[in-house]
C-alpha positions in Angstrom: -29.2 -17.3 -3.2 -25.5 -18.1 -2.7 -24.5 -14.8 -4.4 -26.7 -12.9 -1.9 -25.3 -14.8 1.1 -21.7 -14.0 0.2 -22.7 -10.4 -0.4 -24.4 -10.2 3.1 -21.5 -12.0 4.8 -18.8 -9.6 3.5 -20.9 -6.5 4.2 -21.5 -7.6 7.8 -17.8 -8.4 8.2 -16.8 -4.8 7.2 -19.5 -3.4 9.6 -18.4 -5.5 12.5 -14.7 -4.8 11.9 -15.4 -1.0 11.8 -17.4 -1.3 15.0 -14.6 -3.3 16.7 -12.0 -0.6 15.7 -14.2 2.2 16.9 -15.6 0.8 20.1 -13.2 2.8 22.3 -13.1 6.0 20.3 -14.3 9.3 21.6 -16.8 10.5 19.1 -18.2 13.4 21.1 -15.3 15.8 20.5 -15.0 17.9 17.3 -11.6 16.4 16.3 -12.8 12.9 17.3 -15.9 13.0 15.1 -14.8 15.1 12.1 -11.1 14.2 12.0 -10.9 10.8 13.5 -9.0 12.2 16.4 -6.2 13.2 14.1 -4.9 9.6 14.2 -5.0 8.2 10.7 -2.0 6.4 9.2 -0.7 6.4 5.6 -2.2 3.1 4.7 -5.7 4.1 6.0 -5.5 7.5 4.3 -4.6 5.9 1.0 -7.3 3.2 1.2 -9.9 5.8 2.2 -8.9 8.3 -0.4 -9.0 5.7 -3.2 -12.4 4.5 -2.2 -13.8 8.0 -1.6 -12.7 8.8 -5.1 -13.4 5.5 -6.9 -17.1 4.6 -6.7 -19.7 3.2 -9.1 -19.7 6.5 -11.1 -16.1 5.3 -12.1 -16.8 1.6 -12.3 -19.9 2.1 -14.4 -19.3 5.6 -15.9 -15.6 5.4 -16.7 -15.8 1.8 -18.1 -18.9 2.9 -20.1 -16.9 5.9 -21.5 -13.8 3.8 -22.3 -16.0 1.2 -24.1 -17.2 3.9 -26.4 -14.1 6.2 -26.5 -11.2 4.0 -25.6 -8.2 4.8 -23.3 -8.3 8.6 -24.0 -10.3 8.9 -20.8 -7.2 7.8 -18.8 -6.3 11.5 -18.5 -8.8 11.8 -15.7 -6.9 9.2 -13.7 -3.1 9.2 -14.3 -2.8 13.0 -14.1 -4.2 12.7 -10.5 -0.8 11.3 -9.5 0.8 14.7 -10.4 -1.8 16.6 -8.3 -1.2 14.2 -5.4 2.6 15.0 -5.6 1.7 18.7 -5.3 -0.6 17.9 -2.3 2.1 15.9 -0.5 5.0 18.3 -1.2 3.3 21.7 -1.0 -0.2 21.8 0.3 -0.5 19.3 3.2 2.5 20.7 5.2 0.7 24.1 5.2 -2.7 22.7 6.1 -1.3 20.7 9.0 0.7 23.6 10.3 -2.5 25.7 10.3 -4.4 22.9 12.1 -7.2 23.1 9.5 -10.4 21.0 9.9 -12.0 22.4 6.7 -10.7 24.1 3.6 -13.1 27.1 3.9 -11.4 27.8 7.3 -8.2 28.7 5.3 -10.2 31.2 3.2 -11.2 33.1 6.3 -7.6 33.3 7.5 -6.3 34.4 4.1 -9.3 36.6 3.0 -12.3 37.0 5.3 -15.2 35.2 7.0 -17.7 36.2 4.4 -15.8 34.4 1.6 -15.5 31.3 3.9 -19.3 31.3 4.2 -19.9 31.7 0.5 -17.6 28.8 -0.4 -19.0 26.6 2.3 -22.5 27.2 1.0 -21.6 26.5 -2.6 -19.8 23.3 -1.6 -22.9 22.1 0.2 -25.0 22.7 -2.9 -22.4 20.8 -5.1 -22.5 17.8 -2.8 -26.2 17.4 -2.6 -27.1 18.3 -6.3 -24.2 16.5 -8.1 -22.0 14.0 -6.4 -24.4 12.3 -3.9 -27.2 11.6 -6.3 -24.9 10.3 -9.1 -23.1 8.0 -6.7 -26.4 6.6 -5.4 -27.9 6.1 -8.9 -24.8 4.3 -10.4 -24.6 2.1 -7.3 -28.3 1.2 -7.8 -27.6 0.3 -11.5 -24.8 -2.1 -10.5 -26.7 -3.8 -7.7 -29.9 -4.2 -9.8 -27.8 -5.7 -12.6 -26.1 -8.2 -10.3 -29.1 -9.3 -8.2 -32.0 -8.7 -10.7 -33.8 -6.9 -7.9 -36.7 -6.0 -10.2 -37.4 -9.7 -10.9 -37.0 -10.8 -7.3 -39.4 -8.1 -6.1 -41.6 -8.4 -9.2 -41.5 -4.7 -9.9 -40.3 -2.5 -12.8 -36.6 -1.7 -13.3 -37.2 1.9 -12.4 -39.0 0.9 -9.2 -36.2 -1.5 -8.3 -33.6 1.3 -8.8 -35.6 3.6 -6.6 -35.8 0.9 -3.8 -32.1 0.3 -4.1 -31.2 4.0 -4.0 -33.3 4.3 -0.7 -31.6 1.3 0.9 -28.1 2.2 0.0 -28.7 5.9 1.0 -30.0 4.8 4.4 -27.1 2.4 5.1 -24.5 4.9 4.0 -25.9 7.7 6.1 -25.8 5.4 9.2 -22.1 4.9 8.8 -21.4 8.6 8.5 -23.9 9.7 11.2 -23.0 7.1 13.9 -19.2 6.7 13.4 -17.9 10.0 12.0 -14.7 10.1 9.8 -12.9 7.2 11.5 -15.8 4.8 10.8 -15.8 5.9 7.2 -12.0 5.6 6.9 -11.7 2.2 8.6 -14.4 0.6 6.4 -12.9 2.3 3.4 -9.5 0.7 4.0 -11.0 -2.8 3.8 -13.3 -2.0 0.9 -10.6 0.1 -0.9 -8.1 -2.7 -1.1 -10.9 -5.2 -1.8 -12.0 -3.0 -4.7 -8.5 -3.0 -6.1 -8.2 -6.9 -5.9 -11.8 -7.6 -7.0 -11.6 -4.9 -9.7 -8.4 -6.4 -11.1 -10.0 -9.8 -11.1 -12.6 -8.7 -13.7 -10.2 -7.9 -16.6 -7.8 -10.7 -15.6 -10.6 -13.3 -15.7 -11.9 -11.8 -19.0 -8.4 -11.9 -20.6 -7.9 -15.5 -19.4 -11.2 -16.5 -21.0 -10.5 -14.6 -24.3 -6.9 -16.0 -24.4 -8.0 -19.5 -23.5 -5.9 -19.6 -20.3 -3.2 -17.1 -21.4 -4.0 -13.5 -20.3 -1.4 -11.9 -22.6 -2.8 -13.8 -25.6 -6.2 -12.4 -24.5 -4.9 -8.9 -24.3 -3.3 -9.3 -27.8 -6.7 -10.4 -29.2 -8.5 -7.4 -27.6 -5.8 -5.0 -28.9 -5.9 -6.4 -32.4 -9.7 -6.2 -32.4 -9.6 -2.4 -31.9 -6.0 -1.0 -31.5 -7.2 2.6 -31.7 -9.1 2.1 -28.4 -5.7 1.8 -26.7 -4.4 5.2 -27.8 -4.4 7.8 -25.0 -4.2 10.9 -27.2 -7.7 12.3 -27.7 -8.6 14.1 -30.9 -9.9 17.7 -30.8 -13.5 16.5 -31.2 -13.3 13.6 -28.8 -14.8 13.2 -25.3 -11.4 14.2 -23.8 -9.1 16.0 -26.3 -5.3 15.7 -25.4 -5.0 19.5 -25.2 -7.2 19.8 -22.2 -4.4 18.2 -20.1 -2.7 21.6 -20.4 -5.7 23.9 -19.8 -8.6 23.2 -17.5 -7.8 19.6 -16.5 -4.7 20.4 -14.5 -6.6 23.1 -12.5 -9.4 20.6 -11.8 -6.9 18.0 -10.6 -5.1 20.4 -8.3 -8.5 21.4 -6.8 -9.8 17.8 -6.5 -6.7 16.3 -4.8 -5.3 19.3 -3.0 -8.3 21.4 -1.9 -11.5 19.2 -2.1 -12.8 18.7 1.4 -14.1 15.2 0.8 -10.7 14.0 -0.3 -8.2 16.1 1.7 -10.1 15.6 5.0 -8.4 12.2 5.3 -4.9 13.8 5.1 -6.0 16.6 7.5 -6.8 13.7 10.0 -3.3 12.2 9.7 -1.4 11.6 13.0 1.6 13.5 11.6 3.0 15.0 8.4 5.0 11.8 7.6 1.8 9.7 7.5 -0.1 12.3 5.5 2.6 12.4 2.8 2.8 8.6 2.8 -1.0 8.4 2.3 -1.1 11.0 -0.5 1.8 9.5 -2.5 0.6 5.9 -2.1 -2.8 7.1 -3.4 -0.9 8.5 -6.4 0.6 5.1 -7.0 -2.8 3.4 -6.8 -4.2 6.0 -9.3 -1.6 4.9 -11.8 -2.9 1.3 -11.6 -6.6 2.1 -11.3 -7.2 2.3 -15.1 -6.8 -1.5 -15.1 -10.0 -1.5 -13.0 -12.0 1.4 -14.4 -10.9 1.7 -18.1 -9.5 -1.7 -19.4 -12.8 -3.6 -18.7 -14.7 -1.1 -20.9 -12.3 -1.7 -23.8 -12.7 -5.5 -23.2 -16.4 -4.9 -23.4 -16.0 -3.6 -26.9 -14.4 -6.9 -27.8 -17.3 -8.8 -26.3 -20.3 -6.6 -27.4 -19.0 -4.5 -30.4 -21.0 -1.3 -30.6 -24.3 -2.9 -29.6 -24.4 -1.0 -26.3 -23.3 2.4 -27.6 -26.7 3.8 -26.8 -26.6 2.3 -23.3 -22.9 2.6 -22.4 -23.5 2.6 -18.6 -24.7 -1.0 -18.8 -21.3 -2.4 -20.1 -19.6 -3.0 -16.8 -22.5 -4.8 -15.1 -22.8 -7.0 -18.2 -19.0 -7.8 -18.1 -19.3 -8.8 -14.4 -22.1 -11.2 -15.1 -20.1 -12.6 -18.1 -16.7 -13.3 -16.4 -17.1 -13.6 -12.7 -17.9 -17.1 -11.2 -21.1 -17.2 -9.2 -19.1 -17.8 -5.9 -17.3 -14.4 -6.4 -20.2 -12.3 -7.7 -21.6 -11.8 -4.2 -18.3 -10.7 -2.6 -17.7 -8.3 -5.5 -21.2 -6.9 -5.2 -20.4 -6.2 -1.6 -17.2 -4.5 -2.5 -19.1 -2.4 -5.1 -21.6 -1.6 -2.4 -18.7 -0.6 -0.1 -17.4 1.7 -2.9 -20.9 3.3 -3.1 -21.2 3.6 0.7 -17.6 5.0 0.9 -18.1 7.9 -1.5 -21.6 8.6 -0.2 -20.8 8.6 3.5 -17.5 10.4 2.9 -19.3 13.3 1.2 -21.9 13.2 4.0 -19.2 13.5 6.6 -17.5 16.3 4.8 -20.8 18.1 4.3 -21.5 17.8 8.0 -18.0 19.1 8.9 -18.4 22.1 6.6 -21.9 23.0 7.7 -21.2 22.6 11.4 -17.9 24.5 11.5 -18.1 26.9 8.6 -21.8 27.9 8.7 -23.5 26.8 11.9 -20.7 27.8 14.4 -20.0 31.1 12.5 -23.5 32.3 11.9 -25.9 30.6 14.3 -24.1 29.6 17.5 -20.5 30.9 17.9 -20.3 29.4 21.4 -21.5 25.9 20.4 -19.8 23.1 22.4 -18.1 20.2 20.7 -21.0 18.0 21.7 -23.5 20.4 20.0 -21.4 20.6 16.8 -21.3 16.8 16.6 -25.1 16.7 17.0 -25.5 19.3 14.3 -23.2 17.3 12.0 -25.2 14.2 12.5 -28.5 16.1 11.8 -26.9 17.7 8.6 -25.9 14.2 7.3 -29.4 12.9 7.8 -31.1 15.8 6.0 -28.6 15.7 3.1 -29.0 11.9 2.7 -32.8 12.4 2.3 -32.2 15.1 -0.3 -29.8 12.9 -2.3 -32.2 10.0 -2.3 -34.9 12.3 -3.7 -32.7 13.8 -6.4 -30.9 10.5 -7.5 -33.6 9.3 -10.0 -33.3 12.6 -12.0 -29.7 11.9 -13.2 -30.7 8.8 -15.3 -30.5 10.3 -18.8 -27.0 11.7 -19.2 -26.2 11.8 -23.0 -22.4 11.3 -22.7 -22.7 9.0 -19.7 -22.8 9.6 -16.0 -19.1 10.2 -15.4 -19.0 13.0 -18.0 -22.2 14.5 -16.5 -20.5 14.5 -13.0 -17.4 16.2 -14.3 -19.4 18.9 -16.1 -21.4 19.7 -13.0 -18.3 19.7 -10.8 -16.9 22.5 -12.9 -19.6 24.9 -11.7 -17.9 25.2 -8.3 -14.4 23.6 -8.5 -12.7 26.0 -10.8 -13.7 29.3 -9.1 -12.7 27.9 -5.7 -9.4 26.6 -7.1 -8.5 30.0 -8.5 -9.2 31.7 -5.2 -7.2 29.1 -3.2 -4.2 29.2 -5.6 -3.9 33.0 -5.6 -4.3 32.9 -1.8 -1.3 30.7 -1.5 0.9 32.1 -4.2 0.3 35.9 -4.0 -0.1 38.4 -1.2 -1.7 41.1 -3.3 -5.2 39.7 -3.9 -7.9 41.2 -1.7 -11.0 39.6 -0.2 -13.3 41.7 -2.3 -11.5 40.6 -5.5 -11.8 36.9 -4.5 -15.5 37.3 -3.8 -16.2 39.0 -7.1 -14.1 36.4 -9.0 -16.1 33.6 -7.3 -19.4 34.9 -8.7 -18.0 35.9 -12.1 -16.5 32.4 -12.5 -19.8 30.7 -11.5 -21.8 32.9 -13.9 -19.4 32.5 -16.8 -19.3 28.7 -16.5 -23.1 28.3 -16.2 -23.7 30.5 -19.3 -21.0 28.9 -21.5 -21.8 25.3 -20.5 -25.5 25.2 -20.0 -27.1 28.3 -21.7 -25.1 29.2 -24.9 -23.7 26.7 -27.4 -20.0 27.6 -27.6 -18.6 24.5 -29.3 -15.7 24.6 -26.8 -15.0 21.5 -24.8 -16.1 22.0 -21.2 -12.6 21.3 -19.8 -11.2 24.1 -22.1 -13.9 26.3 -20.6 -12.5 25.5 -17.1 -9.1 26.8 -18.3 -10.6 30.0 -19.8 -12.6 30.5 -16.6 -9.5 30.1 -14.5 -7.7 32.8 -16.5 -10.8 35.1 -16.4 -10.9 34.7 -12.6 -7.2 35.6 -12.2 -7.7 38.8 -14.4 -10.8 39.8 -12.4 -8.9 39.4 -9.1 -5.8 41.3 -10.2 -7.9 44.2 -11.6 -10.0 44.6 -8.5 -7.1 44.2 -6.2 -5.3 47.0 -8.1 -8.2 49.4 -7.1 -9.0 47.8 -3.7 -5.7 46.4 -2.4 -5.4 43.6 0.1 -5.1 44.7 3.8 -4.9 41.3 5.4 -1.3 40.5 6.3 -2.0 36.8 7.0 1.0 34.6 7.5 1.0 30.8 8.0 2.2 29.8 11.6 2.6 26.4 13.1 0.0 25.6 15.7 2.0 22.4 16.6 -1.0 20.1 16.6 0.9 17.3 14.9 4.6 16.4 14.3 5.8 18.1 11.1 8.7 15.8 10.2 8.7 15.1 6.4 8.7 11.5 5.1 12.2 10.8 3.9 11.0 9.1 0.6 8.7 12.0 -0.4 11.1 13.3 -3.1 12.1 10.1 -4.8 8.5 8.8 -4.7 7.2 12.0 -6.2 9.8 12.0 -9.0 8.9 8.3 -9.8 5.2 9.1 -10.1 5.9 12.0 -12.5 8.2 9.8 -14.6 5.7 6.9 -14.8 2.9 9.3 -15.9 5.1 10.6 -18.7 6.0 7.1 -19.8 2.3 6.1 -20.0 1.6 9.0 -22.4 4.7 8.4 -24.5 4.2 4.7 -25.0 0.4 4.6 -25.3 0.3 7.8 -27.3 2.2 6.3 -30.1 -0.3 3.5 -30.7 -1.9 3.6 -34.2 -4.9 1.8 -35.6 
């Protein structure tokens, strides 16, 4: 009962704080609802970005994967810092100059409106079919494990998970629908830093227990039990081969941190360029530390449970929480986990609403729609997508390589084709709109066939790299015969101040050096 009381108290505190911060905000305007009035600071951007990215598919999925595969999965995390450097130094200055609200908006400026609509439509599908259901389902697993909802309600585990999915989905959609981006960002800030502190407490308490009061002794015991788990260089047949860092993974990371609407929307809502760069680079720093929260506990789980949970790896993290956290802390941590679920869920809902309202509804159904009407359509879109996600969530339960791996495989369907189009848009002037549209569909078809129809034996991240090269070839060949006639040039709309943060360069270099050091030191570990 005490666990549930602390859970409820923390959850209510976050809700009341978000309401207090938003009570005077104008949420009827387009910028007010979708971009938080272009008023976010670096600290809020970083907290919101971290929590939008890190949810239970990481806490459960990543720790489950590291329990089985070790630290090789760190590649998903620390290479994010490099992409965030690219976002801060190159991409965000251009986005803010153009005054973008959505990423597809750029595609219309650079190519044409038809491509903008295609990409917006595909993004909507990817949100509702992949990310939203997986976030809901992993959140339900964690909350069921902590509170034993099935026993309390005297129902089966499957029924309890379904009930939890519905409740979390409804609460998350209320945040996104009623408060817009700023409500999401403000609640994210508290929960984001709460997740960092609470998440770090799990491995620290575990190592204190294993080392009988000395965490370094505990870490030594865990290391000596299975030293190969600490190596970051994945073999060719592993879940994340080292070579993928130089093929598809870098393309995926650039898309995710520099072009993904759900993530970059926080930086688009910055009050000025300086705050946007602070937020992006501070997020990069947090991503360097986050493996201590979403990878190390899984390796500690191997020390505790051996290979007994190999067939059910997504239960490792909930079991560790119950093992190491004192009862007085479990409720608060459950609330932080709930906040992580809500954050990613309502962030994706808000981004979906933004894309549908501005890139599809306003362009195709009501070009003269007022801001008030667009906000209404955004709220309606969020509500409909939330219902769809709740219905789809139970179908993601049986992922053979774990839920995180499933999420990444599904993301590749849309991320890589869009990334290739965005990158040629920025770095070349010769690629035409027709070439970009053909490449979009060629890339989609190629990935679906090679990943889900034919057995190629090639790791799906390598397939991302091959697909990227294929898309480039398609675009260059078609543009040779159908040249680009759009002479688009980026101009400053002067919506926000464009003064650079003075520490951008040294901070960026530091993040790159630290990433390199991690791979050099942990890559030399032998069993």
